ZASE-51096 format. One record per residue (C-alpha): residue in three letters; x, y, z. Coordinates in Angstrom, 2 decimals. Example, Ala and Ser with C-alpha at 12.3 -4.5 7.8 and 13.67 -1.06 7.14 Angstrom:
// residues 2
<pt><r>ALA</r><u>12.30</u><v>-4.50</v><w>7.80</w></pt>
<pt><r>SER</r><u>13.67</u><v>-1.06</v><w>7.14</w></pt>
//
This chain:
// residues 145
<pt><r>MET</r><u>103.52</u><v>121.77</v><w>83.48</w></pt>
<pt><r>HIS</r><u>101.71</u><v>118.92</v><w>81.74</w></pt>
<pt><r>MET</r><u>98.24</u><v>117.74</v><w>82.74</w></pt>
<pt><r>VAL</r><u>97.87</u><v>113.97</v><w>83.28</w></pt>
<pt><r>THR</r><u>94.48</u><v>112.28</v><w>83.53</w></pt>
<pt><r>VAL</r><u>94.05</u><v>108.65</v><w>84.59</w></pt>
<pt><r>ASP</r><u>91.00</u><v>106.65</v><w>85.62</w></pt>
<pt><r>HIS</r><u>90.13</u><v>103.04</v><w>86.28</w></pt>
<pt><r>THR</r><u>87.09</u><v>101.08</v><w>87.47</w></pt>
<pt><r>VAL</r><u>87.02</u><v>97.80</v><w>89.39</w></pt>
<pt><r>HIS</r><u>84.28</u><v>95.59</v><w>90.85</w></pt>
<pt><r>ILE</r><u>84.82</u><v>94.48</v><w>94.45</w></pt>
<pt><r>ASP</r><u>82.85</u><v>91.62</v><w>96.01</w></pt>
<pt><r>ALA</r><u>82.10</u><v>93.51</v><w>99.21</w></pt>
<pt><r>PRO</r><u>79.24</u><v>95.79</v><w>100.31</w></pt>
<pt><r>VAL</r><u>79.53</u><v>99.48</v><w>99.39</w></pt>
<pt><r>GLU</r><u>79.57</u><v>100.46</v><w>103.09</w></pt>
<pt><r>GLU</r><u>82.64</u><v>98.26</v><w>103.72</w></pt>
<pt><r>VAL</r><u>84.45</u><v>99.52</v><w>100.61</w></pt>
<pt><r>TYR</r><u>83.72</u><v>103.18</v><w>101.37</w></pt>
<pt><r>THR</r><u>84.76</u><v>102.82</v><w>105.02</w></pt>
<pt><r>TYR</r><u>88.05</u><v>101.21</v><w>103.93</w></pt>
<pt><r>LEU</r><u>88.77</u><v>103.95</v><w>101.38</w></pt>
<pt><r>ASP</r><u>87.77</u><v>106.64</v><w>103.87</w></pt>
<pt><r>ASP</r><u>90.86</u><v>105.81</v><w>105.98</w></pt>
<pt><r>PRO</r><u>93.93</u><v>107.51</v><w>104.41</w></pt>
<pt><r>HIS</r><u>96.25</u><v>104.96</v><w>106.06</w></pt>
<pt><r>ASN</r><u>94.62</u><v>102.23</v><w>103.96</w></pt>
<pt><r>HIS</r><u>95.60</u><v>104.10</v><w>100.79</w></pt>
<pt><r>ALA</r><u>99.25</u><v>103.83</v><w>101.85</w></pt>
<pt><r>GLU</r><u>98.66</u><v>100.09</v><w>102.21</w></pt>
<pt><r>VAL</r><u>97.26</u><v>99.56</v><w>98.68</w></pt>
<pt><r>THR</r><u>98.96</u><v>102.32</v><w>96.64</w></pt>
<pt><r>PRO</r><u>102.49</u><v>101.19</v><w>95.73</w></pt>
<pt><r>SER</r><u>103.98</u><v>104.68</v><w>95.24</w></pt>
<pt><r>LEU</r><u>102.33</u><v>106.33</v><w>98.24</w></pt>
<pt><r>ALA</r><u>105.30</u><v>106.32</v><w>100.60</w></pt>
<pt><r>SER</r><u>103.52</u><v>107.81</v><w>103.62</w></pt>
<pt><r>VAL</r><u>100.43</u><v>109.56</v><w>104.95</w></pt>
<pt><r>ARG</r><u>100.56</u><v>111.67</v><w>108.09</w></pt>
<pt><r>ASN</r><u>98.83</u><v>114.45</v><w>110.03</w></pt>
<pt><r>VAL</r><u>95.33</u><v>113.30</v><w>109.15</w></pt>
<pt><r>ASP</r><u>92.72</u><v>115.86</v><w>110.19</w></pt>
<pt><r>ARG</r><u>88.94</u><v>115.42</v><w>110.04</w></pt>
<pt><r>LEU</r><u>87.14</u><v>118.27</v><w>108.30</w></pt>
<pt><r>ASP</r><u>83.71</u><v>119.74</v><w>109.08</w></pt>
<pt><r>ASN</r><u>82.27</u><v>118.15</v><w>105.93</w></pt>
<pt><r>GLY</r><u>83.17</u><v>114.64</v><w>107.23</w></pt>
<pt><r>GLY</r><u>86.15</u><v>114.40</v><w>104.91</w></pt>
<pt><r>LYS</r><u>89.86</u><v>114.48</v><w>105.67</w></pt>
<pt><r>ARG</r><u>92.94</u><v>116.59</v><w>105.15</w></pt>
<pt><r>VAL</r><u>96.10</u><v>114.53</v><w>104.94</w></pt>
<pt><r>GLU</r><u>99.76</u><v>115.19</v><w>104.23</w></pt>
<pt><r>HIS</r><u>101.52</u><v>112.65</v><w>102.04</w></pt>
<pt><r>THR</r><u>104.71</u><v>111.66</v><w>100.27</w></pt>
<pt><r>TYR</r><u>104.26</u><v>110.16</v><w>96.81</w></pt>
<pt><r>THR</r><u>107.14</u><v>108.74</v><w>94.78</w></pt>
<pt><r>MET</r><u>107.03</u><v>109.08</v><w>91.00</w></pt>
<pt><r>ALA</r><u>109.91</u><v>107.97</v><w>88.79</w></pt>
<pt><r>GLY</r><u>112.14</u><v>107.85</v><w>91.86</w></pt>
<pt><r>ILE</r><u>111.34</u><v>111.43</v><w>92.87</w></pt>
<pt><r>SER</r><u>109.65</u><v>112.13</v><w>96.22</w></pt>
<pt><r>LEU</r><u>106.75</u><v>114.56</v><w>95.95</w></pt>
<pt><r>GLU</r><u>105.32</u><v>116.19</v><w>99.07</w></pt>
<pt><r>GLY</r><u>101.80</u><v>117.48</v><w>99.35</w></pt>
<pt><r>GLU</r><u>98.41</u><v>117.37</v><w>100.95</w></pt>
<pt><r>LEU</r><u>94.99</u><v>116.16</v><w>99.96</w></pt>
<pt><r>VAL</r><u>91.94</u><v>118.13</v><w>101.09</w></pt>
<pt><r>GLU</r><u>88.61</u><v>116.35</v><w>100.72</w></pt>
<pt><r>GLN</r><u>86.24</u><v>118.90</v><w>99.18</w></pt>
<pt><r>THR</r><u>83.27</u><v>116.51</v><w>98.89</w></pt>
<pt><r>HIS</r><u>82.45</u><v>113.64</v><w>101.24</w></pt>
<pt><r>GLU</r><u>79.22</u><v>111.77</v><w>100.42</w></pt>
<pt><r>GLU</r><u>78.95</u><v>108.66</v><w>102.58</w></pt>
<pt><r>ASN</r><u>79.07</u><v>105.40</v><w>100.58</w></pt>
<pt><r>ARG</r><u>79.09</u><v>107.35</v><w>97.29</w></pt>
<pt><r>LEU</r><u>81.79</u><v>109.92</v><w>96.61</w></pt>
<pt><r>MET</r><u>85.09</u><v>111.38</v><w>97.79</w></pt>
<pt><r>HIS</r><u>86.59</u><v>114.32</v><w>95.91</w></pt>
<pt><r>PHE</r><u>90.02</u><v>115.67</v><w>96.87</w></pt>
<pt><r>GLU</r><u>92.01</u><v>118.73</v><w>95.92</w></pt>
<pt><r>MET</r><u>95.73</u><v>117.95</v><w>95.58</w></pt>
<pt><r>ARG</r><u>98.12</u><v>120.65</v><w>96.81</w></pt>
<pt><r>GLY</r><u>101.91</u><v>120.75</v><w>96.95</w></pt>
<pt><r>ASP</r><u>104.34</u><v>119.24</v><w>94.44</w></pt>
<pt><r>LEU</r><u>101.38</u><v>117.66</v><w>92.63</w></pt>
<pt><r>THR</r><u>98.36</u><v>119.88</v><w>92.03</w></pt>
<pt><r>GLY</r><u>95.05</u><v>118.65</v><w>90.73</w></pt>
<pt><r>GLU</r><u>92.17</u><v>116.53</v><w>91.94</w></pt>
<pt><r>ILE</r><u>91.21</u><v>112.96</v><w>92.75</w></pt>
<pt><r>THR</r><u>87.70</u><v>111.53</v><w>92.65</w></pt>
<pt><r>ILE</r><u>86.71</u><v>108.16</v><w>94.11</w></pt>
<pt><r>GLU</r><u>83.17</u><v>106.97</v><w>93.42</w></pt>
<pt><r>THR</r><u>81.59</u><v>103.89</v><w>95.00</w></pt>
<pt><r>GLU</r><u>78.26</u><v>102.39</v><w>93.98</w></pt>
<pt><r>PRO</r><u>76.42</u><v>99.16</v><w>94.74</w></pt>
<pt><r>ALA</r><u>76.53</u><v>96.72</v><w>91.82</w></pt>
<pt><r>ASP</r><u>75.88</u><v>92.96</v><w>91.43</w></pt>
<pt><r>ASP</r><u>76.06</u><v>92.07</v><w>95.14</w></pt>
<pt><r>GLY</r><u>79.23</u><v>94.13</v><w>95.50</w></pt>
<pt><r>THR</r><u>80.64</u><v>97.55</v><w>94.75</w></pt>
<pt><r>THR</r><u>81.92</u><v>99.31</v><w>91.65</w></pt>
<pt><r>VAL</r><u>84.80</u><v>101.67</v><w>92.45</w></pt>
<pt><r>THR</r><u>85.86</u><v>104.31</v><w>89.94</w></pt>
<pt><r>TYR</r><u>89.05</u><v>106.20</v><w>90.74</w></pt>
<pt><r>SER</r><u>90.05</u><v>109.16</v><w>88.59</w></pt>
<pt><r>ALA</r><u>92.86</u><v>111.66</v><w>88.95</w></pt>
<pt><r>GLU</r><u>93.84</u><v>114.76</v><w>87.03</w></pt>
<pt><r>TYR</r><u>96.99</u><v>116.64</v><w>87.93</w></pt>
<pt><r>ASP</r><u>99.87</u><v>118.72</v><w>86.65</w></pt>
<pt><r>LEU</r><u>103.25</u><v>117.01</v><w>86.40</w></pt>
<pt><r>PRO</r><u>106.02</u><v>119.03</v><w>88.00</w></pt>
<pt><r>GLY</r><u>108.95</u><v>119.95</v><w>85.75</w></pt>
<pt><r>ARG</r><u>111.43</u><v>117.94</v><w>87.80</w></pt>
<pt><r>VAL</r><u>109.48</u><v>114.73</v><w>87.12</w></pt>
<pt><r>LEU</r><u>109.28</u><v>115.56</v><w>83.41</w></pt>
<pt><r>ALA</r><u>113.00</u><v>116.30</v><w>83.42</w></pt>
<pt><r>ALA</r><u>113.64</u><v>112.81</v><w>84.81</w></pt>
<pt><r>VAL</r><u>111.40</u><v>110.86</v><w>82.44</w></pt>
<pt><r>ALA</r><u>109.38</u><v>111.34</v><w>79.28</w></pt>
<pt><r>GLU</r><u>105.71</u><v>112.25</v><w>79.67</w></pt>
<pt><r>PRO</r><u>104.39</u><v>109.05</v><w>77.99</w></pt>
<pt><r>PHE</r><u>106.30</u><v>106.98</v><w>80.53</w></pt>
<pt><r>VAL</r><u>104.73</u><v>108.95</v><w>83.39</w></pt>
<pt><r>ARG</r><u>101.24</u><v>108.44</v><w>81.94</w></pt>
<pt><r>ILE</r><u>101.79</u><v>104.67</v><w>81.57</w></pt>
<pt><r>TYR</r><u>103.36</u><v>104.50</v><w>85.03</w></pt>
<pt><r>ASN</r><u>100.40</u><v>106.27</v><w>86.63</w></pt>
<pt><r>GLU</r><u>97.82</u><v>104.18</v><w>84.77</w></pt>
<pt><r>ARG</r><u>99.59</u><v>101.03</v><w>86.01</w></pt>
<pt><r>GLU</r><u>99.79</u><v>102.53</v><w>89.52</w></pt>
<pt><r>LEU</r><u>96.06</u><v>103.21</v><w>89.54</w></pt>
<pt><r>ARG</r><u>95.20</u><v>99.70</v><w>88.32</w></pt>
<pt><r>SER</r><u>97.48</u><v>98.24</v><w>91.03</w></pt>
<pt><r>THR</r><u>95.87</u><v>100.42</v><w>93.71</w></pt>
<pt><r>LEU</r><u>92.36</u><v>99.26</v><w>92.79</w></pt>
<pt><r>GLU</r><u>93.39</u><v>95.60</v><w>92.39</w></pt>
<pt><r>ASN</r><u>95.13</u><v>95.74</v><w>95.80</w></pt>
<pt><r>THR</r><u>92.00</u><v>97.30</v><w>97.34</w></pt>
<pt><r>LYS</r><u>89.87</u><v>94.56</v><w>95.76</w></pt>
<pt><r>ALA</r><u>92.20</u><v>91.83</v><w>97.05</w></pt>
<pt><r>ARG</r><u>92.26</u><v>93.33</v><w>100.55</w></pt>
<pt><r>LEU</r><u>88.47</u><v>93.68</v><w>100.81</w></pt>
<pt><r>GLU</r><u>87.65</u><v>90.30</v><w>99.25</w></pt>
<pt><r>ALA</r><u>90.12</u><v>88.40</v><w>101.45</w></pt>
//
């Protein structure tokens, strides 16, 4: 296994409450994340967060798993544990800034051997950095429309 870490920050011209509410709906992630093929079986947790099953496609390989929101701080922070074919964590931070919201999305996870067998690790890192930038730019475009 190889650990991959990616992060990206974007400013969105929308109030933090609107941005957080949008990101708090897992179905919206499927809308803005190009490689997130599907989200299903969304369950609300006692901490206000969600548990969601998903299919993510990386380098043409479908990866099944679930995200379990360990931390849910309204209008501030979402922290997920990734389980399944991809293991690791995702953190999404939102904070008010300049009449809008700054969103920082970071992910750290182990690459499964079958993805590494299909492509070289540097390609996967570049692919996932581009994917993350696209996800945040799509979120920005959706919320500023």
